[in-house]
Structures are given as C-alpha cells and as structure tokens.
C-alpha positions in Angstrom: 3.9 -29.6 3.7 4.5 -27.1 0.9 2.2 -28.9 -1.5 -0.6 -29.1 1.2 -0.3 -25.4 1.8 -0.4 -24.7 -1.9 -3.6 -26.8 -2.2 -5.3 -24.9 0.7 -4.4 -21.5 -0.9 -5.8 -22.7 -4.3 -9.1 -23.8 -2.7 -9.4 -20.5 -0.8 -8.7 -18.5 -4.0 -11.4 -20.4 -5.8 -14.0 -19.8 -3.1 -16.5 -17.1 -4.2 -16.9 -15.8 -0.6 -13.2 -15.2 -0.4 -13.1 -13.5 -3.8 -16.0 -11.2 -2.7 -14.2 -10.3 0.5 -11.0 -9.6 -1.4 -12.8 -7.3 -3.8 -14.5 -5.5 -0.9 -11.2 -5.1 0.9 -9.5 -3.7 -2.2 -12.3 -1.2 -2.9 -12.0 0.1 0.6 -8.2 0.3 0.5 -7.9 1.9 -3.0 -8.5 5.6 -1.9 -5.9 5.2 0.9 -3.4 3.6 -1.5 -4.0 6.4 -4.1 -3.4 9.1 -1.4 -0.2 7.4 -0.3 1.0 7.2 -3.9 0.2 10.9 -4.4 2.1 11.8 -1.3 5.2 9.8 -2.5 5.0 11.5 -5.9 4.8 14.9 -4.2 7.8 14.1 -2.0 9.8 12.9 -5.0 9.0 16.2 -6.8 10.3 18.2 -3.7 13.4 16.0 -3.0 15.1 13.7 -5.5 15.2 10.3 -3.7 18.2 9.2 -5.8 20.3 12.3 -4.8 19.1 12.7 -1.2 17.4 9.5 0.1 17.5 10.8 3.7 15.9 14.1 2.8 13.2 12.1 0.8 12.5 10.0 3.8 12.3 13.0 6.0 9.9 14.7 3.6 7.7 11.6 3.5 7.7 11.4 7.3 6.8 15.1 7.6 3.9 14.7 5.2 2.6 11.7 7.1 3.0 13.4 10.4 1.2 16.5 9.2 -1.6 14.4 7.8 -2.2 12.4 11.1 -2.3 15.6 13.1 -5.1 17.2 11.1 
C-alpha cells in the first residue's frame, strides 16, 4: 500500500498541470506568509518567547485579532 501511494505521489509531482497549480498557489500564498512571518518577528521583539511563552502567544493572538477586526 505504501509503495502504491508513493508511486501515485511521484506521478502527480511529475504532472506539469499539478506543478503549474502548485506554483500558482504558492504565488498567491506568499504575501500572506510574509505578513505572518513579520507579525511573528514583531511579537518576538516585544516579548521574548523563550522567557515568556504565554505572553508571546498572547501578543500574537492580540495582533491577529486586531488584524481581523480592521
């Protein structure tokens, strides 16, 4: 079963249509991923996640909540 699944995945990965769709998906997702990374970096500058993981999570949640409200 595992080998059959691996073969299916290999065939899909070699399909140019699937590759084109994956590139398109990544291009659309890239700005959102970059914004999320910037938000995480900003939160880490405000609250050290190693010293205060709960405060870091709280800061991230606050930033995401503020962003969804606007």
